[in-house]
KEPANU-24696 format. One record per atom (N, C-alpha, C, O): z negated, x, y negated. Coordinates in steps of 0.2 Angstrom, whole numbers, plus 5000, padded with zeros to 4 digits. Layout:
N
ZXY...
END
This chain:
494
475359944673474659974672474159934675474259874673473659944678473059894680472459924680472459984682471859904678471259914677470759884681470759824679470359904686469859874690469159884687468859934686468859814686468259814683467859784687467959724689467159824690466759804694466159794691465959834686465859734693465359704689464759694694464959654698464159724695463759714700463159684696462659694699463159654691462559624686462659564685463059544689462459524681462259454679462859424674462959364673463359474672463859444668464559464668464759524668465059424669465759444669466159454664466159404660466359514663466759554658467359564659467559594664467759544655468559554657468859624651468759614645469059674654469259714651469959734651470259724656470259754644470959774645471059844641470559864639471559864641471859924639472259914633472759874633472059954627472459954621472760004620472760044624473060024613473360084612472960134613472360124614473260194613472860264615472360254620471860294620472360214625471860214631471160194629470660214632471160144624470560134621470360074627470860034629469760074629469560014633469059954629468559974626469159904628468959864624468659804630468959764633468059804629467659754634467259684631467059644634467359684624467059624621467559564621467859544616467659554627468059504629467759444634468059384634467359454638467159394641466359404643466059454642466159354646465459344649465259294651465259244647465059284656464859234661464159234664463959284667463759184663462959194665463059184673463159124675462959234676463059224684462459274688462059304684462459274693461859304696462159354703461759364708462759374702463259404707463759454704463859444698463959494709464459544707465059514706465159464710465459524702466059504700466659564699466559614696467159554702467759614702468359584697468559534700468559604692469159594689469659634688469459694688470359624688470859664689471359644682471559584682471359674679471759664673472559704672472559764673473059674671473659704671473959694665473959644663474359744661474859744656475359784657475459824661475759774652476559824653476359864647476059844642476659924648476659974642477359994642477660014647477659994636478260014636478360074630477960074626478860114630478960154625479560134619480060114621479360144613479960114609479860174604479360184601480560204602480760264597480160314599479860354595480060324605479460384605478760374606478260414608478660304604477860284603477760244609478160204611477160244612476960204616476760134614476260134610476960094615476760014614476259974618476459984624475759944617475459904622475359824619475259804614475559804626475659724624475059694626474859704632474859654622474159624622474159564627473559534628474659554630474759484635474559524642474859564644474059504646473759514652473559464656473359404654473559484662473259434668472659464671472659514673472259414671471659434675471459394683471459334683471259434686471059394693470359414694470059454690469959384698469259384700468959374706469059314709468659414709468259384715467559414717467459474716467259374719466559394719466159374726466459354731465559394727465159364732464459344730464059384728464459274730463959244727463159254730462659234727463059294736462459324738462459394738462059424742462759434734462659514734462459524727462759494723462159564724462059594719461359634718460959644723461159654712460459694711459959654715459759684720459959594713459359554715459259554725458759544727459759564728459859564733459559634735459159624740459559684733459259754735458459754733457959784736458459704727457659704726457259654731456659654732457559614732457159574739457059614745456459604748457559664747457359704752456759744752456259744756456759774745456159804743455559774744455059804746455559704742455059664742454659654749454059654750455259634754454959624760454759674762454359664767454959744761454759814765454059814761453659834765453859814755453259834753452659764755452159784755452959704755452459654758452159664766451559654767452659694770452459704776451959764776451559764781452059814771451659864771451059844769450559864772450959814762450359784763449959744768449359754769450259714770449759664776449659714781449259694786450059774783449759814788449159854785448759874789449059884778448559914774447959874775447459904776448059804772447459764772447059724780446559714781447759714784447359694791447159624791447359584786446759604795446459554796446659474794446459424792447359494798447759434797448059404789448359354788447959444785448159424778448859434778449159474780449159374774449959384773449959354766449759304764450359414762450359414756450759384753450759374747451459354759451959324757451859254756452259214754451359234758451059154757450859144750450859094747450659194746450459184739451059194736451359254736451259144731451859154726451659204719452059234716450959194718450859234713450859314714451059354710450659324720450559394721451359424723451559484721451759384727452359394727452859404720453359434720452559364714452859374708452759444706453159484703452059464706451959534704452259574708452559624704452459584714452759634718453459634716453759684715453759574714454459574712454559604705455059634704454059594701454159634695454159704695454659734692453659724698453559814700454259834705454559894704454459794709454959824713455559834709456059874712455659804704456259814699456359874697456859914696455659884694455659964691455660024697455960074696455260014702455360054708456160084709456360144710456560024711457360024710457660064705458160104706457460064700457860104693457560164694457860214691456960184698456760254696457160284702457460334701457160254708457560274714458360284713458760294717458660274706459260284704459360354702459860374703458760384699458760444695458360494701458460554699458060484706457460524709457560494716457660434717457460554721457560544727456860514730456760514736456260494726455760464729455360424721455460434715455060364724454860334718454160304720454060274725453660304717453060264717453060184717453560154715452460144719452460084716451760074716451360094721451560044712450760034711450659954708451059934703450259924711450059854710449359844708449059844713449059834703448459814702448159734705448459684702447559724709447459654711448059634714448259584711448459654719448959614721448759554725449159504724448259554728448059494731447359504733447059564735446959454733446159464734445759524731445259554734445959534725445759584720445759654724445359694724446259654728446459734731447059754728447559714727447059804728447559864724448159874729448059864735448659894727449259914731449659964729450059964724449560034733449860104730450460114736450360094742450960144734451460164740451960194737452160184731452360234742452960264738453560244744453560214750454060274741454760254745455260304743455260334737455660324748456160374747456860334746456960284748457260384743457960344742458260334749458560284751458160384753458460364760458260304763458660274766457560294763457360234766457660164762457860114764457760174756457960114752458660104754458860044755459160164755459760154757459660124763460060074764459360134768459260114775459160044775459560004778458660014771458559954770459259894767459259834769459559934764460159904761460759924764461359914761460759944770461359974774461859914774462359934771461759854776462259804776462659784769463259764769462259794762462459784757463159824754463659794752463059884756463659944754464259914757464659914753464359904762464959884766465159814762465759814760464859764761464859684758465159714750465659684748464959764747465059774741465959794740466159794734466259814745466959824745467459774748468059784748466959714749467559654751467759624743468359604743467459614738467859584732468359624730468759604726468359684732468859744729469459724734469959704732469359724741469859714744470259654743470859654743469959584742470259544741470559534735471159504735470359564729470759574722471359604722471959594720471259654726471959694727472459664732473059674732472259624737472659604743472959524738473559514738472459494734472859434732473359464725473859434724473259524722473559534716474259584718474659604713474359594724474959634727474859694725475359724723474259724725474259814722473859844728473459814732474059904726473759964732473260014727473360034721472660034731472360084728472560134723472360134718473060164725473360204721473660184715473760234711473860124713474060084708473660084704473960084698472960084704472460064699472360134694472260184695472360114687472460154684471760184682471660244680471260124682470460154680470060094683470260034684469460124685468860084687468360084682468160144682468060044679467560024675467059994678467159934680466360034678465759994681465259974675465160004670465159914675464659864670464259844675464459834681463559824672463159794675462459854679462559914680461859834678461259874679461359904687461159954689461659864691461659884699461959934700461859964705462559954696463159994696462760074697463060124699462160074694461760144693461560164700461360224700461660114705461260154712461760194715462360174716461560264717461960314718462360294725462960304726462060274728462460244735463060204735463660214738462860154730463560114729464060144726464560134728463960184720464460234717464760274724465360274724464460304728464760344732465260304738465760324741464860244739465360204743466060174740466560174743465960164732466560144729466960204728467560194728466760264728467060314726467460354731467960384730467160334738467560334745468160284746468660304748468160234744468460184745469160214740469760214742468960224733469560214729469860294729470360304726469560324732469860404733469960454727469460474725470460464724470560504719470460474713470460514707470460424713470460374706469860394703469860424698469260394706468560404703468260334700468560274700467860344698467260284693467260304686467160364684467460264682467360274674466660244672466460194674466460294667465760264665465760264658465360294655466260234654466360244648465960194643465860204637465660144647465360094643464460094644464260114649464160064640463460054643463359994647463559934645463260014652463159964659462759884656462959834658462259904653461859844650462059824643462059764641462259864639462459854632463059804631463259764628463559844636464159804637464059724637464259684632463559714643463459634644463159614639463459564636462659634636462459584629462859574624462959524621463259644623463759624617464359584619464459544614464559574624465059534627464859464627465159414626464259454628463959384629463859364622464059304621463559394618463459384612464059364608464159304605464559404608465359394604465559334607465759294604465559324613465859244617465459194614465859144613464859194613464459134611464559134604464459074602464759184601464959174592465559144592465659104589465959164596466659144596466759074599467259044597466359034602466358964604465858924600465858864600465458964595464958924591465358894585465858924583465158834582465358814576464958834571465258834565464358844572463958874567463858944564463558944559464258994568464259054566464959084564465459064568465159114560465759124558465859194559465459234556466459224562466559294564467159304558467459254556467259364556467759384551468359374555468859364552468459384561468959404566468859354571468359374573469059294574469159264580469359304586469859334584469059314593469259364597469859304600469759244602470459334601471059304605470859294613471059334618470359264614470259254622470359164624470159114622470759184630470559104633470359114640470559154644469859064641469459054648469859034653470359004651469759044660470159024665469558994670469059014671469858944674469458914678469358944686469758954690468758964687468559024692468758974699468859004704468758914698468858894704469358854706469658834700469858824711470358784710470058704712469658694717470358654707470058594708470558534711471158534709470458504715470858444719470658374716470158354714471258334716471058264717471258224722471758244726470858174723470758144730470858054728470458034724471358024731471557964730471257924736471357954741470957864735470757834741470857744740470457724736471257714743471157644741471457604748471657634753471657534748471857494753472557514755472657534761472957514750473657544750473757624752474257644753473357654752473357724754473157754759472657744762473557804762473557834768473357904768473557944763472957924771472557994769473158054773473258074778473558074767473858134768474058174762473658164758474558214762474658264758474758244750474658274745474958164750475058134745474558124740474558124733473958104745473358074741472758134739472258124736472958194740472558244739473058304735473558324738473058304729473458354725473058404722472458394720473258464722473058524718473258504711473758494709472558494707472558484699472458524694472658524689471758584696471758624692471858704696471458724700472458734696472458794700471858844698471558824694471858894702471258944700471558984693472158994692470959004690471259044683471759004679472159044677471758934679472058894675471758914666471158944666472058904662471758914654471458854652471758794653470858874649470358814648470358814640470358874637470258764637470358704639471158674640471658704638471258624643471758594644471758524648471258514651472358484648472258414649472858404654473358444653472758354659473158354664473358284666472958244664473958274668474258204668474558194675474958224677474258134680474658114685474858044687474458004686475458034688475457954691475757954697476257984700475457904699475557874707475857794707475757764702476057784712476357714713475857674717475657694722475557624714475057594717475057514714475257504708474657474719474657404716474057374716474057314713473457414720472957384720472357434717472457494715471757404717471257464714471057514719470957504725470857574716470857624720470257664717470057644712470057724721469557764719469857834720470257854724469557874714469757954712469258004713468858004709469258044717468858084719468958164716469558184717468558194713468658274711468358314715467758294718468558364717468258414722468558494722469058514720468058524725468458594724468958604729469158554732469358654729470058664733469758704740470058684745469358744739469158784745468358774747468058734744468158794751467458804753467158844750466558844751467358884746466958934741466758884736467158864732465958874736465758844730465258874726464858914728465058854720464658884715463958874719463758834723463758934716462858924719462458864718462558824713462158854723461858784721462058714722461858664721462858724726463258674725463358664734463658704737463158614736463258604744463758564746464058564752463958504741464658474743465258474739465258484733465758484741466458504738466558434733466958444729466358394734466658324729465958334723465358324724466258334717465658334711465858274707465458274702466258234708466458174704466758114709467158134714466658064708467057994710466957934705466457914703467657914704467757864699468057794703468557804707467857744702468057674704468557654699468357644693469157634700469557614695469857554697470057544703469757494693469857424694470257394688470357424682470457334691471157314684471757314687472157284684471957354692472557354693472857314698473457324700472557274701472557214707472757164703473257124705472357154697472557084692473157094689473557044689473257164686473957164683474457154687474957124685474457184692475057184698475157104699475657084698474557064699474756994702474956964695475356914695474756984688475056954683475856964682476256914680476057014683476757034682477157034689477757064689476957014694477357024701477856964699478456984701477956904697478356864695478956874691479556844691478756944687479356974683479757004686479557034691480557024683480857054685480757134684480957164679480357154691480157244689480757284689481157274694480857324685481357374685481157424689481557464691480457444691480257494693479557484697479257434696479457524702478857494705478157504699478257544694477657484700477057494696476657544697476557564702476557584692476157654693475657644688475557604684475257694690474557714688474557774685474857814689474457804679474557864675473757884674473357844671473557934677472857964677472858024671473258074671472458004667472358064663471758104663471258084660471758174665471158204664471058254659471558264655470358294658470358334653469858384657469358374660470058444656469558514658469258554651469658584648468758544651468458574645468458654645468558684650468258674639468258754640467658774643467658834642467258744646466658744650466858744657466458754661467458724659467558724666467458654668467358654674467358594664467058534667467758474667467958454661467958464673468458414674468058344674467558324677468458304671468358234671468958184672469558214672468958124672469358084671469258054665468658034664469858034660469658004654469857934654469557894651470457924656470857844656471157844661471357904664471357784664471757764668472257694664472057654660472957714666473457664663473857634668474157664672473957564668474457534672475157524669475357484665475557574672476257554668476757504672476957524678476857454668477357394672477957404667477857394661478557414671479157404667479557344670479557344676479857314666480257244666480857244664480857254658481357224667482057214665482057124663481757084667482357124658482457044654482957034651483157074646483356974652483956964648483656914642483356864642483956954638483756934630484256914626484856944627484356864621484756834617484856894610484456904606485456924609485456964603485956944599486456924603486056944593486656934589487356964592487357024593487856924592488556984593488757024587488557014581488957064590489157114585489657084582490057044585489757094573490157054569490857084570491057134572491357034568492057054569492457124567492057154563492857144567493157194563493257174556493457124554493157234551493357244546494057184543493957144538494557204546495057184543495057104544495357064541494757084549494657004551494256974546494556924543493556994543493156974539493256984532492856954528493757034530493957054524494757044522495157074519494956994524495756984524496056974517496656984515495656934514495956914507495556964501495556954495495157014504494957054499495257104494495557144498495257124489495757174486495757244490495257254494496157274490496157334492495757384491495657384485495457424492494957464490495057544493495157554499495057584489495457654491494857704489494557704484494657744495494057784491494457874493494657894499494457894488494857964488494258034490493658034488494458064494494058124495493758164490493258204490494258154485494058214480493758184474493958214469493458124473492958114469492358124469492058134474492058134464491358174462490958124465491058074468490358154465489758134469489458074465489258024468489558074458489358024454489757944456489457894456490457964457490857894459490757874466490757814467490557914469490457904476489857864477489857824481489257874473488657844473488557764470488157724472489057764466489257704463489457634469489357574469489757664474490157624480489457634486489257684487489157584488488657574493488957504498489157454496488857544504488957494509488457454513487957484514488557404514487957374520488157384525488757414527487757354530487857374538488557364540488857404545488957314538489557294540490157334537490757324538489857384533490457424530490957384524491557394524490557344521490857314515490457324509489857324509490857334503490557354497490157294494490457234493489457304493489157244490489257204484489257144482489557264480489857234472490357184474490457134470490757184479491357144481491357084484491757054486490657074486490457024490490856944487491256904490490856954480491056874478491856874481492156814481492256934482492956924482493156914490493656884492492556924495492556924501492656844503492256804500493156834508493256764511492656764518492856784523492156734517491756724523492056684528492556644528491856704533492256684540491856624541491556594537491956594547491656534550490956544552490756594555490456494550489756514552489756524560489356574561490056504564489956514571490056574573489856594579490456624569490556694571489956724569489856784572489556704564488956754562488356734567488056784570488256664568487756644573487856654580487356634583488356674582488656694589488056744592487856784589487856744599487356774601487656784609488056754612487356844611487556864618486956884621486456904618487056874628486256904633486456994635487057014637485957014634485957084636485257094639484757074637485357144644484757164649484357224645484657274643483657194644483457264640482857274644482657224648482557334644481857344648481157354643481157384638480757324646480157314642479557354646479557354652478957394643478657424646477957404644477757414638477557384649476857364648476357414649476257434655475957434645475357474648474657454647474457444641474457434653473757394654473157454655473157494660472657444651472157504651471757484656471457424657471557524661471057504667470457524667470357584665469957484669469257494669468957554675469157554681468557614672468357664675467757664676467457684671467457664682466657654682466557734688466757744693466257764685465857844688465257834692464657824691465457864699465057854703464657924704464957974705464157924703463858004702463658034709463358004713463858094710464058114717463658194716463558214710463458224721463158294721462658304718462258264719462258354714461658384714461458334708460858334707461958294703461758234699461658184701461858134697461558154708461558094712460858074710460458114711460858004707460257974707459657974713459957974719459057964712458557984719458657904722458757854718458457904727458557844731457757814730457357854728457557754733456957714731456357754734455757764731456557784740456157814745455757884742455257894740456457924741456257984738455957974730455758024727456057914727455857904720455257894722454957944719454757854726454057834727453757894730453157904728454057944734453758004735453758044730453158084730454058064725454058094720453558064714453258104710453458014714452857984710452257984713451757984709452257984720451558014724451458064721450858074719451858104722451758184722451358204714450858234713451758154709451558174703450958154701450658184697450658084704449958054704449458104706448958124703449658144711449158184715449158234711448558264710449658264708449558324703449158304696448758344694449258254693448858224688448258224689447858234685448058204695447258184698446958244699446458254696447258294701447158364701446958404695446458434694447458384690447358404683446758374680446358404676446658314681446158284677445458304680444958304676445458314687444858354690444658414688444058434688445258464686445058514685444858524678444358554677445158494673444858484666444158454665443758484662444058394669443258364671442758434673442258434670442958464678442558514681442458574676441958604676443058594672442958634667442558624661442258664658442558544660442058534654441358524656440958554652441158494662440558504665440258584667439658594667440858624668440458684668440258724660439858774659440658694655440558724648439858694645439458714641439858624648439158594645438458624649437958634646438558644656438058664659437858734656437258744654438358784655438358844650438058844644437658884643438358794640438058784634437358764634436958784630437058724640436458694640436058754641435458754638436158804645435858864647435658904641435058924640436258914637436258964632435758944627435258984625435658874626435458834621434558834622434058834618434558824629433858834631433358884631432858894630433958934634433559014633433459034626432959074625433859004620433759014613433258984611432859024608433058924612432458894613431758924615431258934611431758934620431358974623431059044620430459054618431759074619431359134615431259124607430759164605431459094604431159064596430659024597430459004591430359004603429858934602429158994602428959024607428758984596428059014595427658974600427359014603427558914601427158874608427158914613426758934617427958934615427858954621427659024622427359034627427859074616427659144615426759134616426559184619426359094612425759094614425559074622425159104625425859014625425759004630425959074636425659084641426459094634426759154638426159224638425959254643426059234633425559294633424959274633424559314631424659214634423959204635423759234641423159224642
END
């Protein structure tokens, strides 16, 4: 049985089916600004005439990072901005005013919500630009025309998740819509057309489910908030992550680039990789595919320089190595999905001939003159406990009666091949890459210059405001003095 969950708002919530067909949504939340599509599978079997739901389920997720309710609002903002420019004329462009566009965006959101329930919606913004008010109306038909390409794009995540999971549309048991943007009638009609007879389920409050799921997920992760019952939930990595190795002994091939974190791997977790190397190398962590998180432009998000392996190899190269020198890499994936390299060890295995004592001769040879010792199996445990044997199998209490062999027998040694393993910790230096890279000297100087200019403008603005206040105060004080001065009144009325 499968459940398809479509989210066209800001949070991802995974849903599964429990006993008696109850939908439980308080499972997952992730702060994103894109539509997500989840599919949950579980096994339902009958036992003694009763339906039993297994709580083990699998989840798959697909999304479009550039599609969502915000995309619809931006289409309306562009439309109304052009209309305002036409109404005002005189070459005025409201798009150049960030303050005016912020006012328009705020009102457009309300207009979009009205269009979900009505075929026509008004928009009114006071003092939108240059003390000019803006009032207009828009029909639902015009709104659907402006967002015409978004409706087809909304089906892409559904097709991808079905294809990846090996499911067909008729195998979907339920489709639950979550998120404010799912209330748009055109979107619902497009989904209904694609899903056919299955239809859409609206058992949950589209906005309340997101808030409640986010709150419970945060409480489940928090150490300061105690829940009566922890939610049995395990996060999964939304992106596949790979590790890349680079060094003088390495050639770029499949062995230097390996999948480290498969997509939807449970969080948190620890990983281990072992490679055969003799010289220092670099480790890079990157996303598996070209599908990157919003705001990320490069697939590589971490790079480490590992040193100390060359010195360790030279130190032990003269020894009898039983196997090639290896470097063990230990990675950790936090519950927030952050992958990092924790430590690297050089593993050297050496085979050496060492002298070890020979095994003692047989008991008959070492105790030829000792009295006969008979242990009957039917003696009780008390009697058995009185007879203690040392490592040579001889009773300690009878040591005085044992004739010791020649001293050369006890001191005899023999050479034996033994393996020894040395683990040498290697030094790791992290090289920041991606959005967290430090600024270059030129960029840093430019940023300082801009900050200084802004600070000067702030100082000038405060000084101008202070001078205006002083002037205004002087005017009011002078007026008061003139009105209350008796000498001025006598001269004025004379």
